[in-house]
BABAKOL-515509 format. One record per residue (C-alpha): residue in one letter; x, y, z. Coordinates in steps of 0.2 Angstrom, whole numbers. Layout:
N
<pt code="A" c1="X" c2="Y" c3="Z"/>
...
This chain:
416
<pt code="M" c1="0" c2="0" c3="0"/>
<pt code="T" c1="5" c2="18" c3="-3"/>
<pt code="D" c1="3" c2="33" c3="8"/>
<pt code="L" c1="-4" c2="45" c3="-5"/>
<pt code="S" c1="-22" c2="50" c3="-2"/>
<pt code="P" c1="-34" c2="43" c3="-15"/>
<pt code="S" c1="-40" c2="60" c3="-19"/>
<pt code="L" c1="-23" c2="67" c3="-24"/>
<pt code="A" c1="-20" c2="51" c3="-34"/>
<pt code="A" c1="-36" c2="54" c3="-43"/>
<pt code="T" c1="-32" c2="72" c3="-46"/>
<pt code="L" c1="-15" c2="67" c3="-53"/>
<pt code="D" c1="-22" c2="54" c3="-64"/>
<pt code="E" c1="-35" c2="66" c3="-71"/>
<pt code="A" c1="-21" c2="79" c3="-74"/>
<pt code="V" c1="-11" c2="66" c3="-84"/>
<pt code="N" c1="-26" c2="60" c3="-94"/>
<pt code="A" c1="-31" c2="78" c3="-98"/>
<pt code="R" c1="-15" c2="81" c3="-108"/>
<pt code="F" c1="-12" c2="64" c3="-114"/>
<pt code="D" c1="-15" c2="68" c3="-132"/>
<pt code="E" c1="-3" c2="82" c3="-131"/>
<pt code="E" c1="10" c2="70" c3="-122"/>
<pt code="V" c1="9" c2="58" c3="-137"/>
<pt code="R" c1="11" c2="73" c3="-150"/>
<pt code="F" c1="26" c2="79" c3="-139"/>
<pt code="L" c1="34" c2="61" c3="-140"/>
<pt code="A" c1="31" c2="60" c3="-159"/>
<pt code="E" c1="40" c2="77" c3="-162"/>
<pt code="L" c1="55" c2="70" c3="-152"/>
<pt code="V" c1="56" c2="54" c3="-162"/>
<pt code="K" c1="55" c2="64" c3="-179"/>
<pt code="V" c1="71" c2="72" c3="-175"/>
<pt code="P" c1="86" c2="60" c3="-178"/>
<pt code="S" c1="99" c2="59" c3="-164"/>
<pt code="D" c1="109" c2="44" c3="-169"/>
<pt code="N" c1="124" c2="41" c3="-158"/>
<pt code="P" c1="136" c2="37" c3="-167"/>
<pt code="E" c1="139" c2="49" c3="-175"/>
<pt code="G" c1="133" c2="59" c3="-161"/>
<pt code="D" c1="128" c2="76" c3="-168"/>
<pt code="C" c1="114" c2="78" c3="-155"/>
<pt code="A" c1="113" c2="97" c3="-152"/>
<pt code="P" c1="100" c2="99" c3="-165"/>
<pt code="H" c1="88" c2="87" c3="-155"/>
<pt code="A" c1="91" c2="97" c3="-139"/>
<pt code="V" c1="86" c2="113" c3="-148"/>
<pt code="R" c1="69" c2="105" c3="-153"/>
<pt code="A" c1="66" c2="97" c3="-136"/>
<pt code="A" c1="70" c2="114" c3="-128"/>
<pt code="E" c1="57" c2="122" c3="-139"/>
<pt code="L" c1="44" c2="110" c3="-135"/>
<pt code="L" c1="47" c2="111" c3="-117"/>
<pt code="E" c1="47" c2="130" c3="-117"/>
<pt code="A" c1="30" c2="129" c3="-126"/>
<pt code="M" c1="24" c2="119" c3="-111"/>
<pt code="G" c1="29" c2="133" c3="-100"/>
<pt code="F" c1="45" c2="126" c3="-93"/>
<pt code="T" c1="61" c2="136" c3="-90"/>
<pt code="V" c1="74" c2="126" c3="-99"/>
<pt code="E" c1="93" c2="128" c3="-95"/>
<pt code="R" c1="104" c2="124" c3="-110"/>
<pt code="H" c1="121" c2="117" c3="-105"/>
<pt code="P" c1="132" c2="114" c3="-120"/>
<pt code="V" c1="146" c2="102" c3="-117"/>
<pt code="P" c1="163" c2="110" c3="-123"/>
<pt code="A" c1="168" c2="104" c3="-140"/>
<pt code="E" c1="184" c2="97" c3="-135"/>
<pt code="L" c1="176" c2="86" c3="-122"/>
<pt code="V" c1="163" c2="81" c3="-134"/>
<pt code="R" c1="176" c2="75" c3="-147"/>
<pt code="A" c1="186" c2="66" c3="-134"/>
<pt code="N" c1="170" c2="56" c3="-130"/>
<pt code="G" c1="168" c2="51" c3="-149"/>
<pt code="M" c1="154" c2="63" c3="-152"/>
<pt code="I" c1="151" c2="79" c3="-163"/>
<pt code="S" c1="139" c2="89" c3="-152"/>
<pt code="A" c1="129" c2="88" c3="-136"/>
<pt code="T" c1="119" c2="100" c3="-126"/>
<pt code="N" c1="112" c2="94" c3="-109"/>
<pt code="L" c1="95" c2="102" c3="-104"/>
<pt code="V" c1="90" c2="105" c3="-86"/>
<pt code="I" c1="73" c2="110" c3="-80"/>
<pt code="R" c1="69" c2="114" c3="-61"/>
<pt code="H" c1="53" c2="117" c3="-52"/>
<pt code="R" c1="52" c2="120" c3="-34"/>
<pt code="F" c1="37" c2="116" c3="-23"/>
<pt code="G" c1="34" c2="125" c3="-7"/>
<pt code="D" c1="42" c2="141" c3="0"/>
<pt code="G" c1="45" c2="136" c3="19"/>
<pt code="P" c1="62" c2="136" c3="28"/>
<pt code="T" c1="64" c2="118" c3="25"/>
<pt code="P" c1="66" c2="116" c3="6"/>
<pt code="G" c1="62" c2="97" c3="5"/>
<pt code="P" c1="72" c2="85" c3="-6"/>
<pt code="T" c1="78" c2="87" c3="-24"/>
<pt code="V" c1="73" c2="73" c3="-36"/>
<pt code="A" c1="82" c2="72" c3="-53"/>
<pt code="L" c1="73" c2="63" c3="-67"/>
<pt code="N" c1="86" c2="58" c3="-81"/>
<pt code="A" c1="82" c2="52" c3="-98"/>
<pt code="H" c1="93" c2="52" c3="-113"/>
<pt code="G" c1="89" c2="58" c3="-131"/>
<pt code="D" c1="103" c2="50" c3="-140"/>
<pt code="V" c1="99" c2="34" c3="-149"/>
<pt code="V" c1="107" c2="20" c3="-159"/>
<pt code="P" c1="106" c2="21" c3="-178"/>
<pt code="P" c1="90" c2="13" c3="-184"/>
<pt code="G" c1="98" c2="-1" c3="-195"/>
<pt code="E" c1="88" c2="-11" c3="-208"/>
<pt code="G" c1="72" c2="-21" c3="-207"/>
<pt code="W" c1="59" c2="-7" c3="-202"/>
<pt code="S" c1="41" c2="-9" c3="-207"/>
<pt code="S" c1="39" c2="10" c3="-207"/>
<pt code="D" c1="50" c2="26" c3="-206"/>
<pt code="P" c1="61" c2="25" c3="-191"/>
<pt code="Y" c1="58" c2="43" c3="-189"/>
<pt code="G" c1="40" c2="43" c3="-193"/>
<pt code="A" c1="32" c2="41" c3="-176"/>
<pt code="E" c1="19" c2="31" c3="-184"/>
<pt code="I" c1="5" c2="25" c3="-173"/>
<pt code="R" c1="-4" c2="8" c3="-177"/>
<pt code="D" c1="-17" c2="0" c3="-165"/>
<pt code="G" c1="-12" c2="11" c3="-150"/>
<pt code="V" c1="7" c2="8" c3="-153"/>
<pt code="M" c1="20" c2="21" c3="-158"/>
<pt code="Y" c1="35" c2="15" c3="-169"/>
<pt code="G" c1="51" c2="24" c3="-171"/>
<pt code="R" c1="69" c2="24" c3="-166"/>
<pt code="G" c1="71" c2="30" c3="-148"/>
<pt code="V" c1="52" c2="29" c3="-144"/>
<pt code="A" c1="55" c2="17" c3="-130"/>
<pt code="V" c1="74" c2="20" c3="-126"/>
<pt code="S" c1="72" c2="33" c3="-120"/>
<pt code="K" c1="63" c2="48" c3="-128"/>
<pt code="S" c1="47" c2="41" c3="-120"/>
<pt code="D" c1="54" c2="47" c3="-103"/>
<pt code="F" c1="57" c2="64" c3="-109"/>
<pt code="A" c1="38" c2="64" c3="-111"/>
<pt code="S" c1="33" c2="54" c3="-95"/>
<pt code="Y" c1="44" c2="64" c3="-84"/>
<pt code="A" c1="39" c2="81" c3="-91"/>
<pt code="F" c1="21" c2="77" c3="-91"/>
<pt code="A" c1="22" c2="70" c3="-73"/>
<pt code="L" c1="30" c2="86" c3="-67"/>
<pt code="R" c1="16" c2="96" c3="-76"/>
<pt code="A" c1="3" c2="85" c3="-68"/>
<pt code="L" c1="11" c2="89" c3="-51"/>
<pt code="I" c1="11" c2="108" c3="-54"/>
<pt code="A" c1="-7" c2="107" c3="-60"/>
<pt code="S" c1="-13" c2="98" c3="-44"/>
<pt code="Q" c1="-8" c2="112" c3="-33"/>
<pt code="A" c1="-4" c2="99" c3="-20"/>
<pt code="P" c1="5" c2="106" c3="-4"/>
<pt code="L" c1="22" c2="98" c3="-9"/>
<pt code="K" c1="40" c2="103" c3="-3"/>
<pt code="G" c1="55" c2="100" c3="-13"/>
<pt code="T" c1="62" c2="102" c3="-31"/>
<pt code="V" c1="60" c2="91" c3="-46"/>
<pt code="E" c1="73" c2="92" c3="-59"/>
<pt code="L" c1="73" c2="85" c3="-77"/>
<pt code="H" c1="90" c2="80" c3="-83"/>
<pt code="L" c1="89" c2="77" c3="-102"/>
<pt code="T" c1="105" c2="71" c3="-109"/>
<pt code="Y" c1="113" c2="65" c3="-125"/>
<pt code="D" c1="127" c2="53" c3="-123"/>
<pt code="E" c1="120" c2="37" c3="-114"/>
<pt code="E" c1="124" c2="27" c3="-130"/>
<pt code="A" c1="142" c2="33" c3="-128"/>
<pt code="G" c1="144" c2="30" c3="-109"/>
<pt code="G" c1="136" c2="45" c3="-101"/>
<pt code="E" c1="152" c2="53" c3="-96"/>
<pt code="I" c1="147" c2="70" c3="-103"/>
<pt code="G" c1="129" c2="69" c3="-98"/>
<pt code="P" c1="124" c2="65" c3="-80"/>
<pt code="K" c1="141" c2="63" c3="-74"/>
<pt code="W" c1="146" c2="80" c3="-82"/>
<pt code="L" c1="131" c2="89" c3="-74"/>
<pt code="L" c1="136" c2="82" c3="-57"/>
<pt code="E" c1="154" c2="85" c3="-58"/>
<pt code="Q" c1="151" c2="103" c3="-64"/>
<pt code="G" c1="140" c2="106" c3="-49"/>
<pt code="I" c1="125" c2="110" c3="-60"/>
<pt code="S" c1="114" c2="98" c3="-50"/>
<pt code="K" c1="116" c2="91" c3="-33"/>
<pt code="P" c1="100" c2="80" c3="-31"/>
<pt code="D" c1="95" c2="70" c3="-16"/>
<pt code="Y" c1="87" c2="56" c3="-26"/>
<pt code="A" c1="88" c2="51" c3="-44"/>
<pt code="V" c1="76" c2="41" c3="-56"/>
<pt code="S" c1="83" c2="36" c3="-73"/>
<pt code="A" c1="74" c2="30" c3="-89"/>
<pt code="S" c1="67" c2="12" c3="-89"/>
<pt code="F" c1="51" c2="3" c3="-92"/>
<pt code="A" c1="35" c2="2" c3="-82"/>
<pt code="Y" c1="32" c2="-15" c3="-76"/>
<pt code="S" c1="47" c2="-16" c3="-64"/>
<pt code="V" c1="58" c2="-5" c3="-53"/>
<pt code="V" c1="77" c2="-8" c3="-57"/>
<pt code="T" c1="89" c2="-7" c3="-42"/>
<pt code="G" c1="105" c2="-14" c3="-50"/>
<pt code="H" c1="113" c2="-17" c3="-66"/>
<pt code="N" c1="129" c2="-24" c3="-74"/>
<pt code="G" c1="145" c2="-14" c3="-77"/>
<pt code="C" c1="154" c2="-15" c3="-93"/>
<pt code="L" c1="173" c2="-15" c3="-98"/>
<pt code="H" c1="179" c2="-13" c3="-116"/>
<pt code="L" c1="197" c2="-16" c3="-120"/>
<pt code="E" c1="206" c2="-15" c3="-136"/>
<pt code="V" c1="220" c2="-27" c3="-139"/>
<pt code="Q" c1="233" c2="-24" c3="-152"/>
<pt code="V" c1="245" c2="-38" c3="-157"/>
<pt code="D" c1="260" c2="-33" c3="-167"/>
<pt code="G" c1="272" c2="-44" c3="-177"/>
<pt code="K" c1="282" c2="-43" c3="-193"/>
<pt code="S" c1="275" c2="-44" c3="-211"/>
<pt code="A" c1="283" c2="-56" c3="-223"/>
<pt code="H" c1="279" c2="-64" c3="-240"/>
<pt code="A" c1="268" c2="-79" c3="-238"/>
<pt code="A" c1="280" c2="-89" c3="-248"/>
<pt code="R" c1="293" c2="-86" c3="-234"/>
<pt code="P" c1="282" c2="-85" c3="-218"/>
<pt code="D" c1="297" c2="-90" c3="-208"/>
<pt code="T" c1="305" c2="-73" c3="-211"/>
<pt code="G" c1="290" c2="-64" c3="-202"/>
<pt code="H" c1="281" c2="-65" c3="-185"/>
<pt code="D" c1="263" c2="-69" c3="-188"/>
<pt code="A" c1="252" c2="-57" c3="-178"/>
<pt code="L" c1="236" c2="-67" c3="-182"/>
<pt code="E" c1="243" c2="-83" c3="-175"/>
<pt code="A" c1="248" c2="-74" c3="-159"/>
<pt code="A" c1="230" c2="-66" c3="-158"/>
<pt code="T" c1="222" c2="-83" c3="-161"/>
<pt code="G" c1="231" c2="-90" c3="-145"/>
<pt code="I" c1="225" c2="-75" c3="-135"/>
<pt code="L" c1="207" c2="-77" c3="-142"/>
<pt code="T" c1="208" c2="-95" c3="-137"/>
<pt code="A" c1="213" c2="-91" c3="-119"/>
<pt code="L" c1="199" c2="-78" c3="-118"/>
<pt code="Y" c1="186" c2="-90" c3="-124"/>
<pt code="A" c1="192" c2="-104" c3="-113"/>
<pt code="H" c1="189" c2="-91" c3="-98"/>
<pt code="R" c1="171" c2="-90" c3="-102"/>
<pt code="P" c1="165" c2="-106" c3="-93"/>
<pt code="E" c1="173" c2="-100" c3="-77"/>
<pt code="L" c1="164" c2="-83" c3="-78"/>
<pt code="A" c1="148" c2="-93" c3="-79"/>
<pt code="T" c1="151" c2="-100" c3="-61"/>
<pt code="R" c1="151" c2="-82" c3="-54"/>
<pt code="R" c1="133" c2="-80" c3="-49"/>
<pt code="S" c1="125" c2="-63" c3="-44"/>
<pt code="S" c1="113" c2="-62" c3="-30"/>
<pt code="V" c1="103" c2="-48" c3="-39"/>
<pt code="T" c1="87" c2="-54" c3="-46"/>
<pt code="G" c1="87" c2="-52" c3="-65"/>
<pt code="I" c1="106" c2="-54" c3="-67"/>
<pt code="T" c1="115" c2="-70" c3="-69"/>
<pt code="H" c1="134" c2="-70" c3="-71"/>
<pt code="P" c1="148" c2="-61" c3="-80"/>
<pt code="S" c1="150" c2="-63" c3="-98"/>
<pt code="L" c1="164" c2="-60" c3="-111"/>
<pt code="T" c1="162" c2="-56" c3="-130"/>
<pt code="V" c1="174" c2="-52" c3="-143"/>
<pt code="G" c1="164" c2="-41" c3="-154"/>
<pt code="L" c1="176" c2="-33" c3="-167"/>
<pt code="I" c1="192" c2="-39" c3="-175"/>
<pt code="Q" c1="203" c2="-32" c3="-189"/>
<pt code="G" c1="220" c2="-35" c3="-197"/>
<pt code="G" c1="231" c2="-41" c3="-211"/>
<pt code="I" c1="238" c2="-33" c3="-227"/>
<pt code="N" c1="233" c2="-45" c3="-240"/>
<pt code="T" c1="230" c2="-64" c3="-243"/>
<pt code="N" c1="248" c2="-67" c3="-248"/>
<pt code="V" c1="256" c2="-58" c3="-233"/>
<pt code="V" c1="260" c2="-63" c3="-216"/>
<pt code="P" c1="249" c2="-52" c3="-205"/>
<pt code="D" c1="259" c2="-39" c3="-195"/>
<pt code="R" c1="245" c2="-32" c3="-185"/>
<pt code="V" c1="229" c2="-38" c3="-178"/>
<pt code="T" c1="217" c2="-28" c3="-167"/>
<pt code="F" c1="202" c2="-34" c3="-158"/>
<pt code="R" c1="190" c2="-27" c3="-145"/>
<pt code="L" c1="181" c2="-36" c3="-131"/>
<pt code="D" c1="166" c2="-33" c3="-120"/>
<pt code="R" c1="167" c2="-39" c3="-102"/>
<pt code="R" c1="150" c2="-37" c3="-93"/>
<pt code="M" c1="152" c2="-36" c3="-74"/>
<pt code="I" c1="139" c2="-41" c3="-61"/>
<pt code="P" c1="136" c2="-29" c3="-47"/>
<pt code="E" c1="147" c2="-39" c3="-35"/>
<pt code="E" c1="163" c2="-37" c3="-45"/>
<pt code="N" c1="177" c2="-25" c3="-43"/>
<pt code="P" c1="181" c2="-16" c3="-60"/>
<pt code="A" c1="199" c2="-14" c3="-56"/>
<pt code="E" c1="201" c2="-33" c3="-52"/>
<pt code="V" c1="191" c2="-38" c3="-67"/>
<pt code="E" c1="203" c2="-27" c3="-78"/>
<pt code="A" c1="218" c2="-34" c3="-70"/>
<pt code="E" c1="212" c2="-52" c3="-72"/>
<pt code="L" c1="209" c2="-49" c3="-91"/>
<pt code="R" c1="226" c2="-40" c3="-94"/>
<pt code="G" c1="235" c2="-54" c3="-85"/>
<pt code="L" c1="226" c2="-68" c3="-95"/>
<pt code="I" c1="230" c2="-59" c3="-111"/>
<pt code="E" c1="248" c2="-56" c3="-107"/>
<pt code="K" c1="251" c2="-74" c3="-101"/>
<pt code="A" c1="243" c2="-80" c3="-118"/>
<pt code="A" c1="255" c2="-69" c3="-128"/>
<pt code="A" c1="271" c2="-73" c3="-118"/>
<pt code="G" c1="286" c2="-82" c3="-126"/>
<pt code="R" c1="280" c2="-78" c3="-144"/>
<pt code="E" c1="296" c2="-72" c3="-153"/>
<pt code="G" c1="294" c2="-55" c3="-161"/>
<pt code="I" c1="276" c2="-52" c3="-155"/>
<pt code="R" c1="271" c2="-36" c3="-145"/>
<pt code="V" c1="254" c2="-34" c3="-136"/>
<pt code="S" c1="247" c2="-18" c3="-131"/>
<pt code="I" c1="230" c2="-16" c3="-121"/>
<pt code="R" c1="220" c2="0" c3="-121"/>
<pt code="R" c1="204" c2="3" c3="-111"/>
<pt code="I" c1="190" c2="10" c3="-122"/>
<pt code="L" c1="176" c2="11" c3="-109"/>
<pt code="L" c1="173" c2="7" c3="-91"/>
<pt code="A" c1="155" c2="8" c3="-85"/>
<pt code="R" c1="154" c2="3" c3="-67"/>
<pt code="P" c1="140" c2="-8" c3="-60"/>
<pt code="F" c1="125" c2="1" c3="-53"/>
<pt code="R" c1="121" c2="-4" c3="-35"/>
<pt code="S" c1="108" c2="2" c3="-22"/>
<pt code="V" c1="115" c2="15" c3="-11"/>
<pt code="G" c1="108" c2="25" c3="4"/>
<pt code="D" c1="89" c2="27" c3="4"/>
<pt code="A" c1="87" c2="19" c3="-13"/>
<pt code="P" c1="77" c2="4" c3="-6"/>
<pt code="R" c1="63" c2="16" c3="1"/>
<pt code="L" c1="63" c2="25" c3="-16"/>
<pt code="A" c1="61" c2="8" c3="-25"/>
<pt code="A" c1="47" c2="2" c3="-14"/>
<pt code="L" c1="38" c2="18" c3="-16"/>
<pt code="F" c1="38" c2="18" c3="-35"/>
<pt code="A" c1="34" c2="-1" c3="-35"/>
<pt code="G" c1="19" c2="2" c3="-24"/>
<pt code="H" c1="12" c2="15" c3="-35"/>
<pt code="A" c1="16" c2="5" c3="-51"/>
<pt code="Q" c1="7" c2="-10" c3="-44"/>
<pt code="E" c1="-8" c2="1" c3="-40"/>
<pt code="V" c1="-9" c2="10" c3="-57"/>
<pt code="L" c1="-5" c2="-6" c3="-68"/>
<pt code="G" c1="-15" c2="-18" c3="-58"/>
<pt code="V" c1="-2" c2="-32" c3="-59"/>
<pt code="P" c1="13" c2="-36" c3="-47"/>
<pt code="V" c1="28" c2="-25" c3="-49"/>
<pt code="G" c1="44" c2="-31" c3="-42"/>
<pt code="Q" c1="61" c2="-24" c3="-40"/>
<pt code="T" c1="75" c2="-32" c3="-51"/>
<pt code="G" c1="92" c2="-30" c3="-59"/>
<pt code="I" c1="96" c2="-29" c3="-78"/>
<pt code="P" c1="111" c2="-36" c3="-88"/>
<pt code="L" c1="114" c2="-19" c3="-96"/>
<pt code="Y" c1="123" c2="-3" c3="-91"/>
<pt code="T" c1="114" c2="14" c3="-90"/>
<pt code="D" c1="117" c2="32" c3="-84"/>
<pt code="A" c1="109" c2="28" c3="-67"/>
<pt code="R" c1="127" c2="22" c3="-62"/>
<pt code="H" c1="133" c2="40" c3="-62"/>
<pt code="Y" c1="121" c2="45" c3="-49"/>
<pt code="S" c1="124" c2="30" c3="-38"/>
<pt code="E" c1="143" c2="32" c3="-39"/>
<pt code="A" c1="140" c2="50" c3="-32"/>
<pt code="G" c1="131" c2="43" c3="-17"/>
<pt code="I" c1="114" c2="48" c3="-23"/>
<pt code="P" c1="100" c2="35" c3="-20"/>
<pt code="T" c1="94" c2="30" c3="-37"/>
<pt code="I" c1="82" c2="18" c3="-46"/>
<pt code="L" c1="77" c2="16" c3="-64"/>
<pt code="Y" c1="58" c2="18" c3="-69"/>
<pt code="G" c1="49" c2="25" c3="-84"/>
<pt code="A" c1="38" c2="21" c3="-99"/>
<pt code="G" c1="39" c2="5" c3="-108"/>
<pt code="P" c1="34" c2="-14" c3="-108"/>
<pt code="R" c1="42" c2="-27" c3="-98"/>
<pt code="D" c1="59" c2="-28" c3="-105"/>
<pt code="L" c1="70" c2="-22" c3="-119"/>
<pt code="L" c1="66" c2="-36" c3="-131"/>
<pt code="E" c1="47" c2="-33" c3="-130"/>
<pt code="A" c1="51" c2="-15" c3="-135"/>
<pt code="N" c1="62" c2="-20" c3="-149"/>
<pt code="G" c1="75" c2="-8" c3="-141"/>
<pt code="H" c1="91" c2="-7" c3="-152"/>
<pt code="R" c1="82" c2="-17" c3="-166"/>
<pt code="A" c1="70" c2="-13" c3="-180"/>
<pt code="D" c1="52" c2="-8" c3="-176"/>
<pt code="E" c1="56" c2="-1" c3="-159"/>
<pt code="K" c1="39" c2="2" c3="-151"/>
<pt code="L" c1="29" c2="9" c3="-137"/>
<pt code="V" c1="12" c2="4" c3="-132"/>
<pt code="L" c1="4" c2="22" c3="-128"/>
<pt code="E" c1="-6" c2="16" c3="-114"/>
<pt code="D" c1="10" c2="11" c3="-105"/>
<pt code="L" c1="16" c2="29" c3="-108"/>
<pt code="R" c1="0" c2="35" c3="-99"/>
<pt code="K" c1="1" c2="24" c3="-85"/>
<pt code="A" c1="20" c2="26" c3="-82"/>
<pt code="T" c1="17" c2="45" c3="-82"/>
<pt code="Q" c1="4" c2="43" c3="-68"/>
<pt code="V" c1="15" c2="32" c3="-58"/>
<pt code="V" c1="29" c2="45" c3="-59"/>
<pt code="A" c1="17" c2="59" c3="-54"/>
<pt code="R" c1="10" c2="49" c3="-39"/>
<pt code="S" c1="27" c2="43" c3="-33"/>
<pt code="L" c1="34" c2="61" c3="-34"/>
<pt code="A" c1="19" c2="68" c3="-24"/>
<pt code="E" c1="22" c2="55" c3="-10"/>
<pt code="L" c1="41" c2="58" c3="-10"/>
<pt code="L" c1="38" c2="77" c3="-9"/>
<pt code="G" c1="23" c2="76" c3="3"/>
């Protein structure tokens, strides 16, 4: 059971319903503006989002990320948007709650049944790249805040919207940058997710690039060179042999199983008749919340170096590409999770549990800063159901309505 009065819950639901057609149009406008990352030229989307939000009556802060920092993170442009609304004027200000969603999306790829930027609606379902991950939560968070304001409830505290643009590249110049720059200092954070569960933990991720250098030679005289591909094959064999052991390391977090390791990219060689002088590959190591990232990286580096040792004329260099630390529950996060789960269960009419997910998200930046954080937002039961990162990404619009009601109700109780 939740502690929110039935009358206030009904008032908030009515406020959401009254503007729901507008919310759907708002989301459609966001989907129609491409914000693919890569290549990561996302400032134009922020311009359009800010226009739409200002038309709703919000004051929008625009925080362009310095160009040099954007380039260092593999993007072209990024502008973070922040909206703040304070409730109550008393001497005790109440908590500040940040709601974070990202507007950058993966490129659409092939196989769509409609325009990936068309925001087409068929049978109550909107289709488009980013409609679920996570432009939907630009809408759910903004319209939940609007419902709170319209309710005129006696609340205390501040709600902030953090609308950022680099989640697909790691979040370093989105939420993390907002926190490091002191632009926001929230007491709680909620990050974009789906409606039928509250996420309290997720995997971390380590990307390493391994470069194996040897010496080229004519294929007629391979003995005069040092075969980088042969050495790389030995390293890859060792990495793949490591995977069964990873499967024995079980997580205690519901929804998360064990660590994984994938080699996702490999390139090298000069020509068919030349001994390869260089092979480069990149690996993805997913970490369960219980793992220490420094220990994971040290273990991998040791395994790679051991597999390459003793090979004449072979040099191996290892470069970290990305480190996304696991997301864990900190501070008062269990209370925040229980509050959202309770309201979600009441609105959706089905059991709503707390779980972990085997992904990594921007939520980790808030929890790393010691901020109690959960993931909750608009969408189905999981990423596969939403076709996230696949063709025909979709969102059931009734799930958008209900998630907006859940967010509004939960914020009202938290600020009450």
